[in-house]
C-alpha positions in Angstrom: 0.0 0.0 0.0 3.0 2.3 0.7 4.4 2.2 -2.9 1.1 3.3 -4.6 0.7 6.1 -2.1 4.2 7.3 -2.8 3.5 7.2 -6.5 0.3 9.1 -6.0 2.2 11.9 -4.3 4.8 11.8 -7.1 2.0 12.1 -9.7 0.6 15.1 -7.9 4.1 16.6 -7.8 4.6 15.9 -11.5 1.3 17.8 -12.2 2.4 20.8 -10.1 5.9 21.0 -11.5 4.9 20.2 -15.0 2.3 23.0 -15.1 4.4 25.6 -13.2 8.1 25.1 -13.6 8.2 23.2 -16.9 5.3 25.1 -18.5 3.5 22.0 -19.7 -0.1 22.1 -20.8 -2.2 20.6 -18.0 -3.5 18.0 -20.5 0.1 16.6 -20.9 0.8 16.8 -17.2 -2.3 14.8 -16.4 -1.7 12.2 -19.1 1.8 11.6 -17.9 0.6 11.4 -14.3 -1.9 8.7 -15.3 0.9 6.5 -16.6 3.3 7.3 -13.7 0.7 6.5 -11.1 -0.6 3.4 -12.9 2.9 2.0 -13.5 3.9 2.7 -9.9 0.8 1.0 -8.6 1.7 -2.2 -10.6 -1.2 -1.9 -13.0 -0.8 -3.5 -16.4 -0.5 -1.2 -19.4 -3.8 -2.6 -20.6 -5.5 -1.8 -17.3 -4.1 1.8 -17.3 -5.3 2.5 -20.9 -8.8 1.0 -20.2 -9.2 3.0 -17.0 -7.9 6.1 -18.8 -10.3 5.7 -21.7 -13.3 4.9 -19.5 -12.7 7.9 -17.2 -12.0 10.3 -20.2 -15.2 9.2 -22.0 -17.4 9.1 -18.9 -16.6 12.7 -17.9 -16.8 14.0 -21.5 -20.2 12.4 -22.0 -21.5 13.8 -18.7 -20.4 17.4 -18.9 -18.8 17.9 -22.4 -22.0 19.3 -24.1 -22.8 21.4 -21.0 -19.4 23.1 -21.1 -19.8 23.7 -24.8 -23.3 25.2 -24.4 -22.1 27.3 -21.5 -19.3 28.7 -23.6 -21.7 29.3 -26.5 -24.1 31.2 -24.3 -21.3 33.3 -22.8 -19.8 34.1 -26.2 -23.0 35.4 -27.8 -23.9 37.4 -24.7 -20.4 39.1 -24.8 -20.4 39.6 -28.6 -23.9 41.0 -28.8 -23.3 43.6 -26.0 -25.8 42.0 -23.7 -23.3 41.8 -20.9 -22.9 45.6 -20.9 -26.7 46.1 -21.0 -27.1 43.9 -17.9 -24.2 45.7 -16.1 -25.5 49.2 -16.9 -29.0 48.3 -15.6 -27.8 46.8 -12.4 -25.5 49.7 -11.7 -28.3 52.2 -12.2 -30.5 50.1 -9.9 -27.9 50.3 -7.1 -27.7 54.1 -7.5 -24.8 56.5 -7.3 -24.4 56.2 -3.6 -23.5 52.5 -3.7 -22.3 51.7 -7.2 -19.9 49.0 -5.9 -22.9 46.8 -5.1 -24.3 47.2 -8.5 -21.1 46.4 -10.3 -20.6 43.4 -7.9 -24.1 42.1 -8.8 -23.3 42.6 -12.4 -20.2 40.6 -12.0 -22.0 37.7 -10.3 -24.7 37.5 -12.9 -22.5 37.9 -15.9 -19.8 35.6 -14.5 -22.3 32.7 -14.7 -22.1 32.3 -18.5 -19.0 34.4 -19.3 -15.4 33.7 -18.3 -14.2 36.1 -15.7 -11.1 37.2 -17.7 -13.1 38.1 -20.8 -16.0 39.6 -18.8 -13.6 41.9 -16.8 -12.0 43.1 -20.0 -15.4 44.2 -21.3 -17.0 45.5 -18.1 -14.1 47.3 -16.5 -14.5 50.0 -19.1 -17.6 51.1 -17.3 -15.7 51.8 -14.1 -13.8 55.1 -14.8 -17.0 56.9 -15.9 -18.9 55.3 -13.0 -16.2 56.5 -10.5 -16.4 60.0 -11.9 -20.1 60.1 -11.8 -20.5 58.6 -8.3 -17.5 60.0 -6.5 -16.3 56.5 -5.5 -12.6 55.5 -6.0 -12.1 53.5 -9.2 -10.1 50.8 -7.4 -13.2 50.0 -5.3 -15.3 49.5 -8.5 -12.6 47.4 -10.3 -12.1 45.1 -7.3 -15.9 44.8 -6.7 -16.4 43.7 -10.3 -13.5 41.3 -10.1 -14.8 39.7 -6.9 -18.3 39.2 -8.4 -16.9 37.6 -11.5 -14.4 35.4 -9.7 -16.9 34.0 -7.1 -19.2 32.9 -10.0 -16.2 31.4 -11.7 -15.5 29.0 -8.8 -19.0 28.3 -7.4 -21.7 28.5 -10.0 -22.7 26.3 -12.9 -22.5 26.4 -15.9 -19.0 27.8 -15.3 -16.6 24.9 -16.4 -14.9 24.4 -13.1 -17.9 23.8 -10.9 -19.6 21.9 -13.7 -16.6 19.6 -14.1 -16.4 19.0 -10.4 -20.1 18.2 -10.2 -19.8 15.7 -13.0 -16.7 14.1 -11.6 -18.2 13.6 -8.1 -21.4 12.2 -9.6 -23.6 15.1 -8.4 -27.1 14.8 -9.9 -29.1 17.7 -8.3 -27.7 20.8 -10.0 -30.5 22.9 -8.6 -29.5 22.4 -4.9 -25.8 22.8 -5.9 -26.5 26.1 -7.7 -28.7 27.4 -4.8 -26.1 26.6 -2.2 -23.3 27.9 -4.4 -25.2 31.1 -4.9 -25.6 31.6 -1.2 -21.8 31.2 -0.8 -21.3 33.8 -3.6 -23.5 36.3 -1.9 -21.8 35.7 1.4 -18.3 36.1 0.0 -19.2 39.1 -2.1 -20.8 41.0 0.8 -17.8 40.2 3.1 -15.1 41.3 0.6 -16.8 44.4 -0.9 -17.7 45.6 2.6 -14.1 45.2 3.8 -12.7 47.0 0.7 -15.4 49.8 1.1 -14.4 50.4 4.7 -10.7 50.3 3.9 -11.1 52.9 1.1 -13.5 55.1 3.0 -12.7 58.7 2.5 -11.0 58.3 -0.8 -13.2 59.5 -3.7 -13.2 60.6 -7.3 -14.7 63.8 -8.6 -18.4 63.5 -8.1 -20.9 64.0 -10.9 -24.3 62.9 -12.1 -25.1 59.2 -12.8 -25.9 59.3 -16.5 -28.2 57.0 -18.4 -25.9 54.7 -20.4 -26.6 54.0 -24.0 -27.4 50.4 -24.4 -28.3 50.3 -28.1 -31.1 48.2 -29.4 -31.0 45.4 -26.7 -33.5 45.7 -23.9 -32.7 44.6 -20.4 -35.3 41.8 -20.5 -33.9 40.4 -23.8 -30.4 40.5 -22.3 -31.5 38.8 -19.1 -33.8 36.1 -20.3 -31.1 33.8 -21.9 -29.2 33.8 -18.6 -32.1 33.6 -16.1 -34.4 31.1 -17.8 -31.9 28.1 -17.7 -31.3 28.9 -14.0 -35.1 29.0 -13.4 -35.7 25.7 -15.2 -33.0 24.0 -13.1 -34.4 25.5 -9.9 -38.0 24.4 -10.7 -36.8 20.9 -11.5 -34.9 20.7 -8.3 -37.9 21.8 -6.3 -40.3 19.4 -8.1 -37.9 16.5 -7.4 -38.8 16.6 -3.7 -42.4 15.9 -4.5 -42.4 13.8 -7.7 -40.1 11.7 -9.7 -42.1 11.6 -12.9 -42.9 15.2 -13.7 -42.6 16.6 -17.2 -40.6 19.6 -15.9 -37.8 17.4 -14.6 -36.6 16.7 -18.1 -36.5 20.5 -18.9 -34.7 21.1 -15.7 -31.8 18.9 -16.7 -28.8 21.3 -17.4 -28.4 20.2 -21.0 -31.9 21.2 -22.3 -32.0 24.2 -19.9 -28.7 25.6 -21.3 -29.9 24.7 -24.8 -33.0 26.8 -24.3 -30.7 29.7 -23.1 -28.6 29.4 -26.2 -31.6 29.3 -28.5 -33.1 32.3 -26.8 -29.8 34.2 -27.1 -29.7 33.5 -30.9 -33.3 34.6 -31.4 -33.4 37.7 -29.1 -29.9 39.2 -29.5 -28.7 41.1 -32.6 -26.8 38.9 -35.0 -24.8 41.5 -36.9 -22.3 41.7 -34.0 -22.0 38.0 -33.4 -20.5 36.7 -36.6 -18.2 33.7 -35.9 -19.4 33.3 -32.3 -19.8 29.5 -32.7 -16.2 29.1 -33.8 -15.0 31.2 -31.0 -17.1 29.2 -28.5 -15.6 25.9 -29.7 -12.0 27.4 -29.5 -12.7 28.5 -26.0 -14.4 25.2 -24.9 -11.9 22.9 -26.5 -9.0 23.1 -24.0 -11.3 23.1 -21.1 -13.1 20.0 -22.3 -9.8 18.2 -22.8 -8.4 19.1 -19.4 -11.7 18.2 -17.7 -11.9 14.8 -19.4 -8.2 14.1 -18.7 -8.8 14.9 -15.0 -11.6 12.4 -15.1 -9.2 9.9 -16.6 -6.7 10.5 -13.8 -9.4 9.9 -11.2 -10.5 6.7 -13.0 -6.9 5.3 -13.0 -6.6 6.0 -9.3 -10.0 4.5 -8.6 -9.1 1.3 -10.6 -5.9 0.7 -8.6 -5.7 -1.2 -5.3 -5.0 2.1 -3.5 -8.1 3.7 -5.0 -10.3 0.7 -3.9 -9.0 0.9 -0.4 -8.3 4.7 -0.1 -11.3 5.6 1.9 -10.4 3.2 4.6 -6.8 4.5 4.7 -7.3 8.2 4.9 -7.9 9.4 8.5 -10.3 12.2 7.3 -12.3 10.1 4.9 -14.7 8.8 7.5 -15.8 12.4 8.2 -17.6 14.5 5.6 -16.2 17.7 7.3 -12.7 16.2 7.3 -13.0 15.3 3.6 -14.3 18.8 2.8 -11.2 20.4 4.4 -9.0 17.9 2.7 -10.5 18.9 -0.7 -10.2 22.6 0.3 -6.5 22.3 1.2 -5.6 20.3 -1.9 -7.4 22.7 -4.2 -5.7 25.6 -2.4 -2.3 24.1 -2.9 -2.9 23.3 -6.5 -4.3 26.8 -7.2 -1.4 28.5 -5.4 1.1 26.4 -7.3 -0.1 26.5 -10.8 -2.5 29.5 -10.9 -5.6 28.1 -12.7 -8.7 27.7 -10.5 -10.4 25.5 -13.1 -7.4 23.1 -13.3 -7.1 23.0 -9.5 -10.8 22.1 -9.1 -10.7 19.4 -11.8 -7.5 17.7 -10.5 -8.8 17.8 -6.9 -12.2 16.3 -7.9 -10.4 13.6 -9.9 -8.4 12.6 -6.8 -11.5 12.7 -4.7 -13.4 10.4 -7.0 -11.3 7.5 -5.8 -12.3 8.1 -2.2 -16.0 8.6 -3.1 -16.3 5.4 -5.1 -16.7 3.4 -1.9 -18.7 5.9 0.1 -22.4 6.7 0.3 -22.9 10.4 0.0 -26.2 12.1 -0.9 -26.6 15.2 -3.1 -26.3 17.6 -0.2 -23.0 16.0 0.9 -21.6 16.0 -2.6 -22.7 19.7 -3.1 -20.8 20.7 0.1 -17.7 18.7 -1.1 -17.8 20.3 -4.5 -18.2 23.8 -3.0 -15.3 23.1 -0.7 -13.2 22.4 -3.7 -14.3 25.8 -5.2 -13.4 27.5 -1.9 -9.9 26.1 -2.2 -9.6 27.3 -5.8 -10.7 30.7 -4.6 -7.4 31.1 -2.7 -4.7 32.0 -3.1 -4.7 34.1 -6.4 -1.3 35.7 -6.9 1.3 36.4 -9.6 1.0 33.1 -11.4 -2.8 33.6 -11.9 -3.6 35.3 -15.3 -6.7 36.8 -13.7 -4.5 38.5 -11.1 -2.7 40.4 -13.9 -5.9 41.1 -15.9 -7.4 42.9 -12.9 -4.1 44.6 -12.0 -3.3 45.9 -15.5 -6.7 46.8 -16.7 -7.8 48.2 -13.3 -4.5 50.1 -13.0 -3.9 48.6 -9.5 -0.3 48.2 -8.3 0.9 44.8 -7.2 1.1 45.8 -3.5 -2.5 46.7 -3.4 -3.4 43.5 -5.3 -1.7 41.4 -2.7 -3.5 43.3 0.0 -7.0 43.7 -1.4 -7.1 40.6 -3.7 -4.7 37.8 -2.6 -5.0 38.2 1.2 -8.7 39.1 1.1 -9.4 36.2 -1.2 -7.8 33.8 1.3 -9.8 35.2 4.2 -12.9 35.0 2.1 -12.3 31.3 1.4 -11.7 30.6 5.1 -15.0 32.3 5.9 -16.9 30.3 3.3 -15.3 27.0 4.5 -16.4 27.8 8.0 -20.0 28.2 6.8 -19.8 25.0 4.7 -18.5 23.1 7.7 -21.3 24.3 9.8 -23.8 23.3 7.1 -22.2 19.8 6.9 -23.0 19.4 10.6 -26.6 20.7 10.3 -27.5 18.9 7.1 
């Protein structure tokens, strides 16, 4: 049992060093880790290949189309200008006294279908004018937007990271998962934006009047419907599931048809002249994520097929406790995120390792949701100089590195600890 455990640690080390020091693509690092661990665990080459193919195909079949549809929805919303329409409306609703809450809300909503890096590039252009009009410091608005986008990125489906984790762990109630994740997002956003607001109190830009933004030909309702309807369908199905197992609405609440409805509505309702080539760009965006996600599933399948994987739950001291397993997932995701910078990769790799433990355990949808969100909390911290999003926020928000470490990296870590504390409490209650 000791030799496979040593090779498991070596495989994780290979992934970390390969993606950080040697600059390998995560797909290559995961593939090599599969063979390193399988060989060290004395699995035959045939067994390794079979487990790899099974895990790759299983995860691709469960979340592949969902990730693709999510990328398609996000791409057409960004290309059509719908994201700016949503942001402008939410900012006006918050008013000029508290624009940071409006831009945070916009970040949370738009971060569901649109990648945080791309969304920040588009939406941060609203902040200089908003700062001038409201009298609030621009750094507060940039960080508030970044926080909202980032929280959605690690906690809410159909963002690829949470979606891949849910698929890997075998979670089948996406409505409960989304609802609990949304609560964590609100909690984290309130804490972080409140702390930054207090820290920057007294600093202001030149005040002015909050002007009506020109949003072109897209109405707020048309921009909102493709995002909100899939979430509503999933929520309805999750609620109905408590009372009936044969309802017609359960099929529509499955993430695949729900997201499909969102994409169709976006195509119908949003202007097409600005979205030429959006399908090709969506596929280009989804391709690397799909491959990394599926290879993470392959790595987990190789582990689960080995003797260590079959006996892992009985060997780990924390595996008998859901709370202990949650903190283990949190710490592993945190280490992977800190080492290689990508939240999505950290979540996928952590989930693939956990799948070996979960294969012999009996967890319900609430337990799996808590475990998946713990993985997201770990991937939330610590974002620093090896994270591309760190530099996107710093450069485009004109925020120096010292302030980024103070208001982004450190605050993100405290935010993740707070969320883990709440999740641990919920694990005891539920």
